[in-house]
MARMI-966226 format. One record per residue (C-alpha): residue number from 1; residue in three letters; z, y negated, x. Coordinates in nm, 3 decimals. Layout:
# MARMI-966226
<site><seq>NUM</seq><type>ALA</type><Z>Z</Z><Y>Y</Y><X>X</X></site>
...
This chain:
# MARMI-966226
<site><seq>1</seq><type>MET</type><Z>10.895</Z><Y>-9.166</Y><X>12.599</X></site>
<site><seq>2</seq><type>LYS</type><Z>10.760</Z><Y>-8.780</Y><X>12.590</X></site>
<site><seq>3</seq><type>SER</type><Z>11.015</Z><Y>-8.653</Y><X>12.863</X></site>
<site><seq>4</seq><type>SER</type><Z>11.296</Z><Y>-8.764</Y><X>12.618</X></site>
<site><seq>5</seq><type>GLY</type><Z>11.156</Z><Y>-8.540</Y><X>12.360</X></site>
<site><seq>6</seq><type>TYR</type><Z>11.083</Z><Y>-8.865</Y><X>12.136</X></site>
<site><seq>7</seq><type>TRP</type><Z>10.781</Z><Y>-9.126</Y><X>12.076</X></site>
<site><seq>8</seq><type>THR</type><Z>10.864</Z><Y>-9.464</Y><X>11.900</X></site>
<site><seq>9</seq><type>GLY</type><Z>10.562</Z><Y>-9.726</Y><X>11.856</X></site>
<site><seq>10</seq><type>GLY</type><Z>10.342</Z><Y>-9.838</Y><X>11.607</X></site>
<site><seq>11</seq><type>LEU</type><Z>9.979</Z><Y>-9.673</Y><X>11.441</X></site>
<site><seq>12</seq><type>ASP</type><Z>9.826</Z><Y>-9.551</Y><X>11.772</X></site>
<site><seq>13</seq><type>ILE</type><Z>10.019</Z><Y>-9.272</Y><X>11.849</X></site>
<site><seq>14</seq><type>LEU</type><Z>9.988</Z><Y>-9.150</Y><X>11.502</X></site>
<site><seq>15</seq><type>VAL</type><Z>9.607</Z><Y>-9.248</Y><X>11.496</X></site>
<site><seq>16</seq><type>HIS</type><Z>9.573</Z><Y>-9.093</Y><X>11.901</X></site>
<site><seq>17</seq><type>GLY</type><Z>9.847</Z><Y>-8.871</Y><X>11.918</X></site>
<site><seq>18</seq><type>ASN</type><Z>9.807</Z><Y>-8.629</Y><X>11.665</X></site>
<site><seq>19</seq><type>LYS</type><Z>9.473</Z><Y>-8.531</Y><X>11.785</X></site>
<site><seq>20</seq><type>LYS</type><Z>9.628</Z><Y>-8.451</Y><X>12.145</X></site>
<site><seq>21</seq><type>VAL</type><Z>9.944</Z><Y>-8.325</Y><X>12.023</X></site>
<site><seq>22</seq><type>HIS</type><Z>10.068</Z><Y>-8.021</Y><X>11.874</X></site>
<site><seq>23</seq><type>TYR</type><Z>10.334</Z><Y>-8.156</Y><X>11.609</X></site>
<site><seq>24</seq><type>ASP</type><Z>10.396</Z><Y>-7.835</Y><X>11.499</X></site>
<site><seq>25</seq><type>SER</type><Z>10.771</Z><Y>-7.876</Y><X>11.587</X></site>
<site><seq>26</seq><type>ALA</type><Z>10.772</Z><Y>-8.231</Y><X>11.542</X></site>
<site><seq>27</seq><type>TRP</type><Z>10.940</Z><Y>-8.455</Y><X>11.308</X></site>
<site><seq>28</seq><type>THR</type><Z>10.782</Z><Y>-8.825</Y><X>11.209</X></site>
<site><seq>29</seq><type>LEU</type><Z>10.886</Z><Y>-9.128</Y><X>11.039</X></site>
<site><seq>30</seq><type>VAL</type><Z>10.647</Z><Y>-9.432</Y><X>10.942</X></site>
<site><seq>31</seq><type>TYR</type><Z>10.744</Z><Y>-9.767</Y><X>10.819</X></site>
<site><seq>32</seq><type>VAL</type><Z>10.475</Z><Y>-9.956</Y><X>10.714</X></site>
<site><seq>33</seq><type>LYS</type><Z>10.579</Z><Y>-10.314</Y><X>10.780</X></site>
<site><seq>34</seq><type>SER</type><Z>10.215</Z><Y>-10.447</Y><X>10.658</X></site>
<site><seq>35</seq><type>GLY</type><Z>9.894</Z><Y>-10.379</Y><X>10.496</X></site>
<site><seq>36</seq><type>ALA</type><Z>9.772</Z><Y>-10.088</Y><X>10.267</X></site>
<site><seq>37</seq><type>GLY</type><Z>9.583</Z><Y>-9.766</Y><X>10.353</X></site>
<site><seq>38</seq><type>MET</type><Z>9.561</Z><Y>-9.384</Y><X>10.339</X></site>
<site><seq>39</seq><type>TYR</type><Z>9.617</Z><Y>-9.113</Y><X>10.530</X></site>
<site><seq>40</seq><type>VAL</type><Z>9.567</Z><Y>-8.725</Y><X>10.500</X></site>
<site><seq>41</seq><type>LEU</type><Z>9.876</Z><Y>-8.501</Y><X>10.450</X></site>
<site><seq>42</seq><type>ASP</type><Z>9.847</Z><Y>-8.119</Y><X>10.400</X></site>
<site><seq>43</seq><type>GLY</type><Z>9.483</Z><Y>-8.172</Y><X>10.362</X></site>
<site><seq>44</seq><type>ARG</type><Z>9.535</Z><Y>-8.444</Y><X>10.050</X></site>
<site><seq>45</seq><type>LEU</type><Z>9.414</Z><Y>-8.795</Y><X>10.076</X></site>
<site><seq>46</seq><type>THR</type><Z>9.739</Z><Y>-9.003</Y><X>10.045</X></site>
<site><seq>47</seq><type>CYS</type><Z>9.815</Z><Y>-9.362</Y><X>9.970</X></site>
<site><seq>48</seq><type>LEU</type><Z>9.999</Z><Y>-9.565</Y><X>10.261</X></site>
<site><seq>49</seq><type>ASN</type><Z>10.161</Z><Y>-9.894</Y><X>10.067</X></site>
<site><seq>50</seq><type>HIS</type><Z>10.331</Z><Y>-10.193</Y><X>10.215</X></site>
<site><seq>51</seq><type>ASN</type><Z>10.701</Z><Y>-10.114</Y><X>10.300</X></site>
<site><seq>52</seq><type>ASP</type><Z>10.682</Z><Y>-9.760</Y><X>10.204</X></site>
<site><seq>53</seq><type>ILE</type><Z>10.936</Z><Y>-9.528</Y><X>10.422</X></site>
<site><seq>54</seq><type>ILE</type><Z>10.807</Z><Y>-9.183</Y><X>10.491</X></site>
<site><seq>55</seq><type>PHE</type><Z>10.947</Z><Y>-8.855</Y><X>10.667</X></site>
<site><seq>56</seq><type>ILE</type><Z>10.696</Z><Y>-8.592</Y><X>10.759</X></site>
<site><seq>57</seq><type>PRO</type><Z>10.915</Z><Y>-8.231</Y><X>10.877</X></site>
<site><seq>58</seq><type>PRO</type><Z>10.746</Z><Y>-7.993</Y><X>11.103</X></site>
<site><seq>59</seq><type>ARG</type><Z>10.479</Z><Y>-7.749</Y><X>10.984</X></site>
<site><seq>60</seq><type>VAL</type><Z>10.349</Z><Y>-8.000</Y><X>10.742</X></site>
<site><seq>61</seq><type>SER</type><Z>10.028</Z><Y>-8.092</Y><X>10.873</X></site>
<site><seq>62</seq><type>TYR</type><Z>9.916</Z><Y>-8.495</Y><X>10.832</X></site>
<site><seq>63</seq><type>SER</type><Z>9.637</Z><Y>-8.714</Y><X>11.009</X></site>
<site><seq>64</seq><type>PHE</type><Z>9.598</Z><Y>-9.086</Y><X>11.077</X></site>
<site><seq>65</seq><type>ALA</type><Z>9.287</Z><Y>-9.071</Y><X>11.257</X></site>
<site><seq>66</seq><type>PRO</type><Z>9.019</Z><Y>-9.321</Y><X>11.127</X></site>
<site><seq>67</seq><type>ALA</type><Z>8.744</Z><Y>-8.991</Y><X>11.136</X></site>
<site><seq>68</seq><type>ASP</type><Z>8.937</Z><Y>-8.845</Y><X>10.851</X></site>
<site><seq>69</seq><type>MET</type><Z>8.865</Z><Y>-9.145</Y><X>10.648</X></site>
<site><seq>70</seq><type>GLY</type><Z>8.591</Z><Y>-9.352</Y><X>10.695</X></site>
<site><seq>71</seq><type>ASP</type><Z>8.510</Z><Y>-9.682</Y><X>10.894</X></site>
<site><seq>72</seq><type>GLU</type><Z>8.729</Z><Y>-9.915</Y><X>10.665</X></site>
<site><seq>73</seq><type>TYR</type><Z>9.029</Z><Y>-9.713</Y><X>10.706</X></site>
<site><seq>74</seq><type>ASN</type><Z>9.388</Z><Y>-9.916</Y><X>10.780</X></site>
<site><seq>75</seq><type>GLU</type><Z>9.229</Z><Y>-10.176</Y><X>10.964</X></site>
<site><seq>76</seq><type>ASN</type><Z>9.477</Z><Y>-10.416</Y><X>10.886</X></site>
<site><seq>77</seq><type>VAL</type><Z>9.808</Z><Y>-10.199</Y><X>10.818</X></site>
<site><seq>78</seq><type>GLU</type><Z>10.088</Z><Y>-10.187</Y><X>11.082</X></site>
<site><seq>79</seq><type>VAL</type><Z>10.353</Z><Y>-9.946</Y><X>11.121</X></site>
<site><seq>80</seq><type>ILE</type><Z>10.667</Z><Y>-9.895</Y><X>11.337</X></site>
<site><seq>81</seq><type>ALA</type><Z>10.674</Z><Y>-9.455</Y><X>11.403</X></site>
<site><seq>82</seq><type>LEU</type><Z>10.942</Z><Y>-9.264</Y><X>11.534</X></site>
<site><seq>83</seq><type>CYS</type><Z>10.863</Z><Y>-8.918</Y><X>11.632</X></site>
<site><seq>84</seq><type>PHE</type><Z>11.057</Z><Y>-8.650</Y><X>11.792</X></site>
<site><seq>85</seq><type>ASN</type><Z>11.060</Z><Y>-8.282</Y><X>11.833</X></site>
<site><seq>86</seq><type>GLN</type><Z>11.298</Z><Y>-8.001</Y><X>11.900</X></site>
<site><seq>87</seq><type>VAL</type><Z>11.322</Z><Y>-8.040</Y><X>12.222</X></site>
<site><seq>88</seq><type>TRP</type><Z>11.515</Z><Y>-8.335</Y><X>12.163</X></site>
<site><seq>89</seq><type>THR</type><Z>11.770</Z><Y>-8.169</Y><X>11.890</X></site>
<site><seq>90</seq><type>ASP</type><Z>11.826</Z><Y>-7.914</Y><X>12.099</X></site>
<site><seq>91</seq><type>ALA</type><Z>11.953</Z><Y>-8.119</Y><X>12.351</X></site>
<site><seq>92</seq><type>LEU</type><Z>12.144</Z><Y>-8.345</Y><X>12.080</X></site>
<site><seq>93</seq><type>LEU</type><Z>12.322</Z><Y>-8.029</Y><X>12.009</X></site>
<site><seq>94</seq><type>LYS</type><Z>12.378</Z><Y>-7.907</Y><X>12.368</X></site>
<site><seq>95</seq><type>ALA</type><Z>12.568</Z><Y>-8.251</Y><X>12.412</X></site>
<site><seq>96</seq><type>PHE</type><Z>12.723</Z><Y>-8.342</Y><X>12.107</X></site>
<site><seq>97</seq><type>ILE</type><Z>12.786</Z><Y>-7.989</Y><X>11.876</X></site>
<site><seq>98</seq><type>HIS</type><Z>12.934</Z><Y>-8.239</Y><X>11.597</X></site>
<site><seq>99</seq><type>TYR</type><Z>12.541</Z><Y>-8.305</Y><X>11.497</X></site>
<site><seq>100</seq><type>GLY</type><Z>12.511</Z><Y>-7.976</Y><X>11.418</X></site>
<site><seq>101</seq><type>ASP</type><Z>12.478</Z><Y>-8.029</Y><X>11.034</X></site>
<site><seq>102</seq><type>LEU</type><Z>12.265</Z><Y>-8.299</Y><X>11.073</X></site>
<site><seq>103</seq><type>VAL</type><Z>12.018</Z><Y>-8.087</Y><X>11.272</X></site>
<site><seq>104</seq><type>LEU</type><Z>12.057</Z><Y>-7.797</Y><X>11.023</X></site>
<site><seq>105</seq><type>ARG</type><Z>11.943</Z><Y>-8.012</Y><X>10.738</X></site>
<site><seq>106</seq><type>LEU</type><Z>11.639</Z><Y>-8.129</Y><X>10.955</X></site>
<site><seq>107</seq><type>LYS</type><Z>11.531</Z><Y>-7.811</Y><X>11.025</X></site>
<site><seq>108</seq><type>GLU</type><Z>11.549</Z><Y>-7.730</Y><X>10.703</X></site>
<site><seq>109</seq><type>MET</type><Z>11.346</Z><Y>-7.970</Y><X>10.531</X></site>
<site><seq>110</seq><type>ASP</type><Z>11.030</Z><Y>-7.827</Y><X>10.412</X></site>
<site><seq>111</seq><type>SER</type><Z>10.817</Z><Y>-8.112</Y><X>10.273</X></site>
<site><seq>112</seq><type>ALA</type><Z>10.747</Z><Y>-8.478</Y><X>10.327</X></site>
<site><seq>113</seq><type>VAL</type><Z>10.926</Z><Y>-8.771</Y><X>10.120</X></site>
<site><seq>114</seq><type>MET</type><Z>10.965</Z><Y>-9.102</Y><X>10.087</X></site>
<site><seq>115</seq><type>MET</type><Z>11.270</Z><Y>-9.314</Y><X>10.081</X></site>
<site><seq>116</seq><type>THR</type><Z>11.416</Z><Y>-9.477</Y><X>9.803</X></site>
<site><seq>117</seq><type>GLY</type><Z>11.736</Z><Y>-9.670</Y><X>9.671</X></site>
<site><seq>118</seq><type>ARG</type><Z>11.985</Z><Y>-9.777</Y><X>9.924</X></site>
<site><seq>119</seq><type>LYS</type><Z>11.823</Z><Y>-9.507</Y><X>10.182</X></site>
<site><seq>120</seq><type>TRP</type><Z>11.545</Z><Y>-9.715</Y><X>10.198</X></site>
<site><seq>121</seq><type>MET</type><Z>11.726</Z><Y>-10.036</Y><X>10.252</X></site>
<site><seq>122</seq><type>ALA</type><Z>11.942</Z><Y>-9.889</Y><X>10.558</X></site>
<site><seq>123</seq><type>VAL</type><Z>11.641</Z><Y>-9.698</Y><X>10.700</X></site>
<site><seq>124</seq><type>TYR</type><Z>11.427</Z><Y>-10.033</Y><X>10.715</X></site>
<site><seq>125</seq><type>ASN</type><Z>11.711</Z><Y>-10.221</Y><X>10.908</X></site>
<site><seq>126</seq><type>LEU</type><Z>11.730</Z><Y>-9.923</Y><X>11.187</X></site>
<site><seq>127</seq><type>MET</type><Z>11.368</Z><Y>-9.914</Y><X>11.189</X></site>
<site><seq>128</seq><type>ASN</type><Z>11.358</Z><Y>-10.308</Y><X>11.248</X></site>
<site><seq>129</seq><type>THR</type><Z>11.616</Z><Y>-10.265</Y><X>11.488</X></site>
<site><seq>130</seq><type>LEU</type><Z>11.445</Z><Y>-9.992</Y><X>11.637</X></site>
<site><seq>131</seq><type>ALA</type><Z>11.131</Z><Y>-10.167</Y><X>11.699</X></site>
<site><seq>132</seq><type>GLN</type><Z>11.344</Z><Y>-10.455</Y><X>11.925</X></site>
<site><seq>133</seq><type>ALA</type><Z>11.609</Z><Y>-10.169</Y><X>12.115</X></site>
<site><seq>134</seq><type>SER</type><Z>11.607</Z><Y>-10.128</Y><X>12.456</X></site>
<site><seq>135</seq><type>ASP</type><Z>11.534</Z><Y>-9.772</Y><X>12.593</X></site>
<site><seq>136</seq><type>GLU</type><Z>11.915</Z><Y>-9.717</Y><X>12.632</X></site>
<site><seq>137</seq><type>THR</type><Z>12.033</Z><Y>-9.799</Y><X>12.279</X></site>
<site><seq>138</seq><type>LYS</type><Z>11.727</Z><Y>-9.626</Y><X>12.113</X></site>
<site><seq>139</seq><type>PRO</type><Z>11.864</Z><Y>-9.275</Y><X>12.106</X></site>
<site><seq>140</seq><type>LEU</type><Z>12.157</Z><Y>-9.439</Y><X>11.919</X></site>
<site><seq>141</seq><type>VAL</type><Z>11.963</Z><Y>-9.601</Y><X>11.675</X></site>
<site><seq>142</seq><type>ILE</type><Z>11.752</Z><Y>-9.298</Y><X>11.631</X></site>
<site><seq>143</seq><type>LEU</type><Z>12.080</Z><Y>-9.109</Y><X>11.566</X></site>
<site><seq>144</seq><type>GLN</type><Z>12.181</Z><Y>-9.327</Y><X>11.253</X></site>
<site><seq>145</seq><type>ILE</type><Z>11.853</Z><Y>-9.357</Y><X>11.147</X></site>
<site><seq>146</seq><type>LEU</type><Z>11.842</Z><Y>-8.923</Y><X>11.117</X></site>
<site><seq>147</seq><type>GLY</type><Z>12.191</Z><Y>-8.964</Y><X>10.951</X></site>
<site><seq>148</seq><type>HIS</type><Z>12.006</Z><Y>-9.099</Y><X>10.662</X></site>
<site><seq>149</seq><type>VAL</type><Z>11.707</Z><Y>-8.937</Y><X>10.663</X></site>
<site><seq>150</seq><type>SER</type><Z>11.849</Z><Y>-8.594</Y><X>10.676</X></site>
<site><seq>151</seq><type>THR</type><Z>12.017</Z><Y>-8.640</Y><X>10.359</X></site>
<site><seq>152</seq><type>ASN</type><Z>11.878</Z><Y>-8.540</Y><X>9.995</X></site>
<site><seq>153</seq><type>GLU</type><Z>11.991</Z><Y>-8.879</Y><X>9.809</X></site>
<site><seq>154</seq><type>ASP</type><Z>11.764</Z><Y>-9.156</Y><X>9.721</X></site>
<site><seq>155</seq><type>THR</type><Z>11.433</Z><Y>-8.963</Y><X>9.849</X></site>
<site><seq>156</seq><type>ALA</type><Z>11.124</Z><Y>-8.870</Y><X>9.629</X></site>
<site><seq>157</seq><type>PRO</type><Z>10.868</Z><Y>-8.596</Y><X>9.724</X></site>
<site><seq>158</seq><type>ILE</type><Z>10.521</Z><Y>-8.716</Y><X>9.841</X></site>
<site><seq>159</seq><type>LEU</type><Z>10.298</Z><Y>-8.433</Y><X>9.718</X></site>
<site><seq>160</seq><type>THR</type><Z>10.415</Z><Y>-8.284</Y><X>9.382</X></site>
<site><seq>161</seq><type>SER</type><Z>10.179</Z><Y>-8.094</Y><X>9.182</X></site>
<site><seq>162</seq><type>LYS</type><Z>10.126</Z><Y>-8.364</Y><X>8.925</X></site>
<site><seq>163</seq><type>ALA</type><Z>10.093</Z><Y>-8.709</Y><X>9.019</X></site>
<site><seq>164</seq><type>PRO</type><Z>10.377</Z><Y>-8.930</Y><X>8.860</X></site>
<site><seq>165</seq><type>GLU</type><Z>10.281</Z><Y>-9.117</Y><X>8.575</X></site>
<site><seq>166</seq><type>LEU</type><Z>10.234</Z><Y>-9.487</Y><X>8.638</X></site>
<site><seq>167</seq><type>THR</type><Z>10.259</Z><Y>-9.713</Y><X>8.320</X></site>
<site><seq>168</seq><type>ASP</type><Z>10.192</Z><Y>-10.044</Y><X>8.463</X></site>
<site><seq>169</seq><type>VAL</type><Z>9.818</Z><Y>-10.135</Y><X>8.451</X></site>
<site><seq>170</seq><type>ALA</type><Z>9.867</Z><Y>-10.380</Y><X>8.719</X></site>
<site><seq>171</seq><type>GLU</type><Z>9.966</Z><Y>-10.114</Y><X>8.938</X></site>
<site><seq>172</seq><type>LYS</type><Z>9.722</Z><Y>-9.823</Y><X>8.825</X></site>
<site><seq>173</seq><type>LYS</type><Z>9.449</Z><Y>-10.094</Y><X>8.915</X></site>
<site><seq>174</seq><type>SER</type><Z>9.599</Z><Y>-10.192</Y><X>9.241</X></site>
<site><seq>175</seq><type>ARG</type><Z>9.574</Z><Y>-9.801</Y><X>9.354</X></site>
<site><seq>176</seq><type>ILE</type><Z>9.227</Z><Y>-9.787</Y><X>9.199</X></site>
<site><seq>177</seq><type>ASP</type><Z>9.114</Z><Y>-10.062</Y><X>9.377</X></site>
<site><seq>178</seq><type>ARG</type><Z>9.276</Z><Y>-9.932</Y><X>9.742</X></site>
<site><seq>179</seq><type>TYR</type><Z>9.113</Z><Y>-9.629</Y><X>9.727</X></site>
<site><seq>180</seq><type>ILE</type><Z>8.800</Z><Y>-9.764</Y><X>9.638</X></site>
<site><seq>181</seq><type>SER</type><Z>8.837</Z><Y>-10.011</Y><X>9.970</X></site>
<site><seq>182</seq><type>CYS</type><Z>8.921</Z><Y>-9.733</Y><X>10.149</X></site>
<site><seq>183</seq><type>ASN</type><Z>8.687</Z><Y>-9.472</Y><X>10.060</X></site>
<site><seq>184</seq><type>LEU</type><Z>8.392</Z><Y>-9.669</Y><X>9.969</X></site>
<site><seq>185</seq><type>LEU</type><Z>8.147</Z><Y>-9.588</Y><X>10.250</X></site>
<site><seq>186</seq><type>SER</type><Z>8.268</Z><Y>-9.238</Y><X>10.281</X></site>
<site><seq>187</seq><type>GLY</type><Z>8.228</Z><Y>-9.137</Y><X>9.917</X></site>
<site><seq>188</seq><type>VAL</type><Z>8.433</Z><Y>-9.218</Y><X>9.603</X></site>
<site><seq>189</seq><type>THR</type><Z>8.543</Z><Y>-8.915</Y><X>9.419</X></site>
<site><seq>190</seq><type>LEU</type><Z>8.637</Z><Y>-8.896</Y><X>9.014</X></site>
<site><seq>191</seq><type>GLU</type><Z>8.898</Z><Y>-8.619</Y><X>9.069</X></site>
<site><seq>192</seq><type>ASP</type><Z>9.049</Z><Y>-8.763</Y><X>9.385</X></site>
<site><seq>193</seq><type>ILE</type><Z>9.043</Z><Y>-9.130</Y><X>9.249</X></site>
<site><seq>194</seq><type>ALA</type><Z>9.193</Z><Y>-9.040</Y><X>8.883</X></site>
<site><seq>195</seq><type>ALA</type><Z>9.460</Z><Y>-8.808</Y><X>9.085</X></site>
<site><seq>196</seq><type>TYR</type><Z>9.572</Z><Y>-9.097</Y><X>9.309</X></site>
<site><seq>197</seq><type>ALA</type><Z>9.594</Z><Y>-9.324</Y><X>9.001</X></site>
<site><seq>198</seq><type>GLY</type><Z>9.820</Z><Y>-9.084</Y><X>8.844</X></site>
<site><seq>199</seq><type>MET</type><Z>9.566</Z><Y>-8.955</Y><X>8.535</X></site>
<site><seq>200</seq><type>ASN</type><Z>9.392</Z><Y>-8.716</Y><X>8.430</X></site>
<site><seq>201</seq><type>LYS</type><Z>8.997</Z><Y>-8.757</Y><X>8.459</X></site>
<site><seq>202</seq><type>THR</type><Z>8.941</Z><Y>-8.834</Y><X>8.092</X></site>
<site><seq>203</seq><type>TYR</type><Z>9.220</Z><Y>-9.106</Y><X>8.044</X></site>
<site><seq>204</seq><type>PHE</type><Z>9.071</Z><Y>-9.236</Y><X>8.394</X></site>
<site><seq>205</seq><type>CYS</type><Z>8.712</Z><Y>-9.304</Y><X>8.277</X></site>
<site><seq>206</seq><type>LEU</type><Z>8.847</Z><Y>-9.505</Y><X>7.949</X></site>
<site><seq>207</seq><type>PHE</type><Z>9.098</Z><Y>-9.681</Y><X>8.151</X></site>
<site><seq>208</seq><type>PHE</type><Z>8.866</Z><Y>-9.766</Y><X>8.406</X></site>
<site><seq>209</seq><type>LYS</type><Z>8.566</Z><Y>-9.872</Y><X>8.112</X></site>
<site><seq>210</seq><type>LYS</type><Z>8.851</Z><Y>-10.064</Y><X>7.958</X></site>
<site><seq>211</seq><type>HIS</type><Z>8.996</Z><Y>-10.244</Y><X>8.239</X></site>
<site><seq>212</seq><type>TYR</type><Z>8.678</Z><Y>-10.311</Y><X>8.428</X></site>
<site><seq>213</seq><type>GLY</type><Z>8.402</Z><Y>-10.347</Y><X>8.201</X></site>
<site><seq>214</seq><type>MET</type><Z>8.165</Z><Y>-10.060</Y><X>8.353</X></site>
<site><seq>215</seq><type>GLY</type><Z>8.190</Z><Y>-9.653</Y><X>8.462</X></site>
<site><seq>216</seq><type>LEU</type><Z>8.301</Z><Y>-9.575</Y><X>8.797</X></site>
<site><seq>217</seq><type>ILE</type><Z>8.000</Z><Y>-9.552</Y><X>8.961</X></site>
<site><seq>218</seq><type>GLU</type><Z>7.806</Z><Y>-9.845</Y><X>8.838</X></site>
<site><seq>219</seq><type>TYR</type><Z>8.133</Z><Y>-10.068</Y><X>8.983</X></site>
<site><seq>220</seq><type>VAL</type><Z>8.092</Z><Y>-9.844</Y><X>9.307</X></site>
<site><seq>221</seq><type>ASN</type><Z>7.731</Z><Y>-9.940</Y><X>9.387</X></site>
<site><seq>222</seq><type>SER</type><Z>7.786</Z><Y>-10.297</Y><X>9.288</X></site>
<site><seq>223</seq><type>ILE</type><Z>8.022</Z><Y>-10.357</Y><X>9.546</X></site>
<site><seq>224</seq><type>LYS</type><Z>7.795</Z><Y>-10.183</Y><X>9.767</X></site>
<site><seq>225</seq><type>LEU</type><Z>7.470</Z><Y>-10.412</Y><X>9.669</X></site>
<site><seq>226</seq><type>ASP</type><Z>7.707</Z><Y>-10.715</Y><X>9.709</X></site>
<site><seq>227</seq><type>MET</type><Z>7.719</Z><Y>-10.592</Y><X>10.083</X></site>
<site><seq>228</seq><type>ALA</type><Z>7.369</Z><Y>-10.475</Y><X>10.064</X></site>
<site><seq>229</seq><type>CYS</type><Z>7.242</Z><Y>-10.827</Y><X>9.967</X></site>
<site><seq>230</seq><type>ALA</type><Z>7.445</Z><Y>-11.020</Y><X>10.206</X></site>
<site><seq>231</seq><type>MET</type><Z>7.318</Z><Y>-10.808</Y><X>10.472</X></site>
<site><seq>232</seq><type>LEU</type><Z>6.947</Z><Y>-10.853</Y><X>10.346</X></site>
<site><seq>233</seq><type>LEU</type><Z>7.009</Z><Y>-11.208</Y><X>10.426</X></site>
<site><seq>234</seq><type>LYS</type><Z>7.187</Z><Y>-11.244</Y><X>10.739</X></site>
<site><seq>235</seq><type>SER</type><Z>7.079</Z><Y>-10.936</Y><X>10.912</X></site>
<site><seq>236</seq><type>ASP</type><Z>6.712</Z><Y>-10.811</Y><X>11.064</X></site>
<site><seq>237</seq><type>ALA</type><Z>6.839</Z><Y>-10.447</Y><X>11.012</X></site>
<site><seq>238</seq><type>SER</type><Z>6.564</Z><Y>-10.221</Y><X>10.801</X></site>
<site><seq>239</seq><type>VAL</type><Z>6.619</Z><Y>-10.168</Y><X>10.442</X></site>
<site><seq>240</seq><type>ALA</type><Z>6.671</Z><Y>-9.804</Y><X>10.580</X></site>
<site><seq>241</seq><type>ASP</type><Z>6.962</Z><Y>-9.920</Y><X>10.787</X></site>
<site><seq>242</seq><type>ILE</type><Z>7.138</Z><Y>-10.124</Y><X>10.515</X></site>
<site><seq>243</seq><type>ALA</type><Z>7.098</Z><Y>-9.845</Y><X>10.276</X></site>
<site><seq>244</seq><type>THR</type><Z>7.280</Z><Y>-9.601</Y><X>10.496</X></site>
<site><seq>245</seq><type>GLN</type><Z>7.532</Z><Y>-9.889</Y><X>10.611</X></site>
<site><seq>246</seq><type>CYS</type><Z>7.630</Z><Y>-9.945</Y><X>10.270</X></site>
<site><seq>247</seq><type>GLY</type><Z>7.713</Z><Y>-9.586</Y><X>10.194</X></site>
<site><seq>248</seq><type>PHE</type><Z>7.408</Z><Y>-9.472</Y><X>10.000</X></site>
<site><seq>249</seq><type>ARG</type><Z>7.318</Z><Y>-9.115</Y><X>9.994</X></site>
<site><seq>250</seq><type>THR</type><Z>6.931</Z><Y>-9.184</Y><X>10.029</X></site>
<site><seq>251</seq><type>VAL</type><Z>6.704</Z><Y>-9.494</Y><X>10.109</X></site>
<site><seq>252</seq><type>THR</type><Z>6.500</Z><Y>-9.390</Y><X>9.770</X></site>
<site><seq>253</seq><type>TYR</type><Z>6.835</Z><Y>-9.409</Y><X>9.565</X></site>
<site><seq>254</seq><type>PHE</type><Z>6.949</Z><Y>-9.709</Y><X>9.711</X></site>
<site><seq>255</seq><type>ASN</type><Z>6.580</Z><Y>-9.890</Y><X>9.594</X></site>
<site><seq>256</seq><type>ARG</type><Z>6.663</Z><Y>-9.758</Y><X>9.271</X></site>
<site><seq>257</seq><type>VAL</type><Z>7.019</Z><Y>-9.857</Y><X>9.180</X></site>
<site><seq>258</seq><type>PHE</type><Z>6.918</Z><Y>-10.211</Y><X>9.381</X></site>
<site><seq>259</seq><type>LYS</type><Z>6.619</Z><Y>-10.306</Y><X>9.155</X></site>
<site><seq>260</seq><type>ALA</type><Z>6.781</Z><Y>-10.195</Y><X>8.836</X></site>
<site><seq>261</seq><type>ALA</type><Z>7.045</Z><Y>-10.396</Y><X>8.921</X></site>
<site><seq>262</seq><type>LYS</type><Z>6.843</Z><Y>-10.699</Y><X>9.073</X></site>
<site><seq>263</seq><type>GLY</type><Z>6.527</Z><Y>-10.673</Y><X>8.882</X></site>
<site><seq>264</seq><type>GLN</type><Z>6.325</Z><Y>-10.679</Y><X>9.230</X></site>
<site><seq>265</seq><type>SER</type><Z>6.330</Z><Y>-10.431</Y><X>9.547</X></site>
<site><seq>266</seq><type>PRO</type><Z>6.524</Z><Y>-10.496</Y><X>9.849</X></site>
<site><seq>267</seq><type>LYS</type><Z>6.242</Z><Y>-10.621</Y><X>10.034</X></site>
<site><seq>268</seq><type>GLU</type><Z>6.151</Z><Y>-10.879</Y><X>9.759</X></site>
<site><seq>269</seq><type>TYR</type><Z>6.486</Z><Y>-10.978</Y><X>9.738</X></site>
<site><seq>270</seq><type>LYS</type><Z>6.500</Z><Y>-11.072</Y><X>10.115</X></site>
<site><seq>271</seq><type>THR</type><Z>6.152</Z><Y>-11.218</Y><X>10.076</X></site>
<site><seq>272</seq><type>LYS</type><Z>6.202</Z><Y>-11.486</Y><X>9.777</X></site>
<site><seq>273</seq><type>THR</type><Z>6.587</Z><Y>-11.539</Y><X>9.858</X></site>
<site><seq>274</seq><type>ILE</type><Z>6.486</Z><Y>-11.650</Y><X>10.207</X></site>
<site><seq>275</seq><type>LYS</type><Z>6.202</Z><Y>-11.872</Y><X>10.104</X></site>
């Protein structure tokens, strides 16, 4: 409903919309109904988790487009998204001057935040209502949503100078696994994965070795090799193509890693296994 100054819908308006529309004067609210993935916020790769509700004000850049994350990005994520621009807020003020404080609070927001506590529950209910609302009732639901998200209570900043400390091992491993899954083919870097797991690089390496039984590169390569073995048996693609599709930077490196792990070359593995 671009003519009315707001858009509602699923992930498609975030993936396709931000490639075609400049959101310099727009606000974006996203509720993750299911799945988990990643997106880019102000140039930093950021986790997207089931039940997250995030609010991004104007001038904060973001991208949910697959080209920025890799081939496996956000394939199973379902969201309810709401975008509205300054045209809509200006029209709101002209029609209802008593919403001036609400609009002022929105315009003063300068960083992306995540809903928590009671605010999360209220916005969660309203976003589900919005998905089912008629065109006539949507503006009223949006006003209720904005009444909640425009206040400072029960919000947490998404980007901070220091990643929040995670004390739960299962939560740390969940973040590590999700990051690897989303970035397996596009590249996993120690600096980024440690930051999103809430650890410094030294501690991350110790944690990873303890809980995964091997180093990060060895673990990532083992996943890629499992993919490569399956492709060698089921596909007629060349070894070079399989190496590329599984995220290895060169065929030479792929052959070396494969032989070190399997005791034979990819071609030998294919021939002996099929026989």
